N, C-alpha and C positions, 0 to 999 in steps of 0.2 A: 570458575566460569570464564569463558573466552570473551574478552571485550568486544571482539568483532562478530560475535554470534548474531547480533542484531542486524548486521549488514547482510549476512547470508539469508537471514529470515525475511528480509524485505524483498518481496517478489512482485508487488502490485504493479510497479512501473514497467518491469520487463514483460509482464503478462499483457499490459496495455500495448506495449510496442509490438508484441507478437500478433495482436489482433488488428494492428494498423490504426488504432484510435488514440495513440499517445500524443498529446497536444503541446508538449513542452520542449524547449531547447531545439526549436526548428531552425536549421542553418539556412539563412537566406543568401542567395547568390547576388542579389542586387536590392538596394533600398533607395527608392526615388521619392520618398515622402508618402504620397497618397497611394502609390503602387509599389509592390515588391515582387521579386521573382524567386520562386522555389523550384528547383530542378527543371528549369526552362518554362515553368508555368507562371503567368502573371496573375496576381491577385490584387484586389482593392484592399488597402490597409485600413482597417477599422479597429485596430487594437494598439495604436501608438499614442504616446503622450506628447507628441510633437504638435501641440495645439495650434501654434501660429505658423507651422510649416517652415520654420527657419533653418532646419538642418541643411537645406539645399540652397539657402539664400546666398547669392554671390558675395555680399559684404561679409557674411559670417564665415564662409569658406576662405575668403581671401585674408581675413584677419588671422585665422588659424595658421595659414601658410606663412604669412609674414612673421608671426610670432616664432615659428620654428626656425625660420631663416635668421632671426635676430638672436634668439635665446637657446636654440637647440630643442631637443625633445623632452627634457626633464630638468627639474631644479636640483635633483639628486640630494635632497635633504629636507628636513622639516621646516615649517614656517618659523619655529622657535629658534633655529640655528641659522643655516645658510640658505634656506629655501624661500625666503621672501623677496619678491621682485617689486620694483616700483609699479609694475603692471598690476600686481595684487592689490596694492594700496589704492591705486586709481579706481579699480573695480569696486573696492569696498566703499570708497567715498561716494561714488555715483549710485551704488545700490542703496546706501543709507538715505541719500537725497530722494531717490525714487520712491521708497516706501515711507518716507516721512519720519525717519529716526535720526538720532545724533551720530550713530556709528554703526558699522557692520564689520563682520569677521567672516572670511572665506575659509571653508573647509574643503577637503579633497573629494568628498561625496556628500550627498544629502543624508545618507544613513549616519555618517560620522558626525554630521552637524547635530543631529538629535542625540546621538550617543554622548558626544562631548558636552553639549550644553546642559542637558538634563542632569547627567551624572556629576557635573561640576557644581551645579547649584544646589542640589538636594542632598543635604547631609544627614547625619544620624538622628537628629532631633526634628527633622523636617518631614513633611508629607507631600507627595505628588499625587494629584487627582486627575484621572484619565477618563475620557469617554470610552465606553466599551468597544466602539468601532474605530478607535485611534489606530494609526498605522503601526506596524510591528516595530519600526525604528524608534518610535516614542516609547513603546512598552519596554523595549530592550534598554533604552537609555535610563528608564526608571529603575529597571532591575540592576543596572550597573551602579546606581547611586546607593547610598547607605540608608536612605530614608524609607518610610512606610509608603506603600502604594494603596490607594483607594480607587475604586471604579464606580462610575454612575451609568445608569441605563442610557442608551444612545439618545442624545438630544433631549433628555428628560430633565428639565430645569428644576422641577419639584424634588426629584431624587437628588440632584446635585446639591440643592439647598440643605437637604437632610444630611448628606455626607459632610458638607462644610460645617454644619452645626455640631457634628460629632467630633470634629477635630479641636483639640485644646488650643486656647488662645496663645499658649506659649510656643506652639509649633509654627515654624515657617511653612507657608502653604504655596504650592505652585500648581495651577491648573494648566494642563497641556491639552490642546484640542486641534484636530484638523479643521482648517477653515472650510475646505471643500473636500468631502469624503471621496476617496479614490475608487471605491468599488460601486457605490450606488449613486454617486453624483449629486447628493444633497448637501446642504450647507449647515454649518453650525450656527445657532442663533446667537451671534456675537453680541448684539445689544443686551440681551438678557444675561449673557455670560459676564460681560463687563460690569453690569449692575451687581450681580452676586459676588464677583471678585472683590469689588469695592466694599460691599456690605460686610464681608467676612474677613477683610484684610488679607486677601490672597493675591498673589501675582498671577498674571495670565500670559501664556505663551501660545501663539497660533502658528501651527505648521501649515504654511500656505503653498506647499509644493505644487498642488494642482490648480490653485486659484490664481497664482501669480501669472501675469500675462493674459489672463482670460477675463477676470472680473475687475470691477473698479477702474475701467479704462486701462487695464494692464497692471495697475498697482496692487491688485489682489483683493482678497475677501474683506480685509479690514477697511479698505477704501470703499468697497462696495456697500458696506453697512454704515460707513461714516463714523467708525469708532477707533481710528488709528491712534489717536491721542490717549485712549483709554486701554490700549493693549500694550503690555510691557515689552514683549519680545515677539518679533515676527521672523519666522524661519521660512526659507524656501530652498529649492534645489535648482541646479542648472540643467538637469536631464529631461526637463519637460519643455516649457516655452522658451527657455534660454538656449536650447539646441546644443548643449555641451555636457560636461560632467563636473560635478562639484556641488557645493551648497553654501548657504550663508545664514548667519543669525544677525539680526539688527535690533538695536535698542538704545538705551541711554549710554553715554560714554563710560561711566563708571562700571556698569554691569558688563559691557563688552570687554573692557579692559581686564576685569576679573576672569571672565571665561577664557580670554586669551592666555592667561597664565595658569589656569587650572584644568583646562579641558585636555584630558589625556589623549583623546582621539585626534586632537590637533597637534599636540606637542610631540607625540611619538609616531606620527605618520608623515610620510613624504608629502610635500605640498602639491597643490594642484598644478599640473604641467602648464607651461606658457600657452600652448595652443588652446587648451580648454579655457583658461582665463580670458584670453583674447576673444575667443568665440562667444563667450558669455557676455563680455562687454559690448561686442558688436551687435549681439542680439538685443541687448538693452537699448542700444542706439536705434536699431530698426523699430523696436516697439514705440519709441518716442517720435521717430520720423514718419512712421507709417501706421497711425492709429486706426486706420480702417481694418487692419488685420484683426484687432481685438473685436471690432464690431462684427466682422465677417464670421468669426468662429462662433459667436453667439447666434447669428442668423442660421448658420449651418446646423448647430445643435437644436435650435427650435424646429427647423424643418424635419430633422430626423425624429425628434420626440413626437411631434404631431403625426408623422408618418407611421411610426410604430403603434401609437395609440389607435389610429384609424384602422390599422390592420387587426387590432385586437390583442397585441402583445402587452404583457405586464411589465411596465418600466419603473415601477415603484414611485419614489418621490423625487426623481431626478429633475434638476432645473439648470443643468450645466452640460458641457460637451461630453461628460461621461454619462452614457445612457445604458443602464443594465437591462438585459432581457431576462427576467426572473423566471426560472423553470422549476426549481424546487426538488430536483432529483439528480443524483450523480450520473447515472447511466444515460438518462435522456439529455443531460447537459453535454456529455461527451459525444453522443450520437449527433446532436444538432450541430455541435462545433465541426465535426467531421464532414457532415453533409454541406455545410456552408463553405468549408475549406475546399472541398471537391468542386464546388460550383463557383469558386473564385472570390470568396470573401474571407479575409483574415480577421478573426476576433479572438478573444481570450476567455477560455472556460475557467470559472472560479467555483470551487466546491468547498464544503466544510473540511477542515476547521477555518479556512480563510474567511468564510461567511458562515452564518448560523445555519444549522441543519434546517431544511425546508426553504432556504433562500439561495440555493445554488443557482448560478446565473452565468450568462454570457456577458462579459464586460465589453461594450463597444464604446469607442471614443473617436472624436472627430476633430478635423483640422480646418483652419481658415482656408487652406488650399484645396479642400475637396470641391470638385465641380458639381454643378447641378446634375449633370449626366451621370456622374459616379454615384451620387446619392440616390437617384432614381433607380439605378441598376441594383444597388445594394438592397433597397426596399423591395424590389421585384424578386430578388433571390430569397430574401427573408420570407416573403409571402409564400413562395413555392415550397421552401423547406419547412416553414412553420405548419403548413397544411399537411405535408407528408408525415411529419413527426406527431401531429396532433396538438400543437400548441395554440393554434387558432382555428 
């Protein structure tokens, strides 16, 4: 059998391209934060993770430029060997202070942060326990480790307790959970999670890729719930509120030191480029200097959630700037996406298996820099399209 036969048999994407409803890999000509340009047409961006709108902030842009002028475009090596700059260590120090931990370690991407951290910590006699809605990077990190993987139903603490009860006391246990879930915008019940982790002797790692910069005054989901001291590891990425590329894990000094020496995704990957490190550090400073941005993104999100509910859309349990429009059908999801796109609104269609069957949705997300006029226009277009498609 030819290994590549599966490639020639994969036709769904090309069929969608032929019909004009293929919604992925759209090449944008311009990206100005809340608005983008595609083939000369301007759209309101409601599909970005640029929650604080910092990708266009003058201080963030200037920091990246200055880093290139000083260090060049790449470190040309791994953190383990020649690729660590004083800039990386400064960023790690300030990130640890920001999230309330002893130490932090910067990786080249958020994906690598989870791959490296989870696989480094979970060995053959250990168990990693995941929420069924955890991000793919967490799942892949668990697969890379040599331990056993257990799953519990999304945010079901009774089921998690049963899973923990089934794990032998002799096994090391790591619970890994998204703080803010990226598809439906709901939160993990961290107070209950920390209680269960302590009861059953498990360690707890929170992936706060989407909560950082948004919740807890910008310090993330753990700060939002007031449980920072009871969470062992806090992870986040730079590709959302930090307006850059990369990621970090923060925790106690001994654990971070261990990950630094055993995370293959760190040791065998080139380090984060100077411009990205400098941009992330500048974004952190803007969060600290302009706290109203964190407040504004919460206000924007509340306005959009209330607006969608008033129109009759199903937005699930969202309490964050990620607001899903749950449709429940692949074809109708793609059709709605296309009609919104043609009317000037950019959102992201999400179908199974990325979400459970019957929960296909349009993922919308909002920024501190969205104006009231833009939000009103988006709601008006959604109302028009929603009626035409039969969603409301």
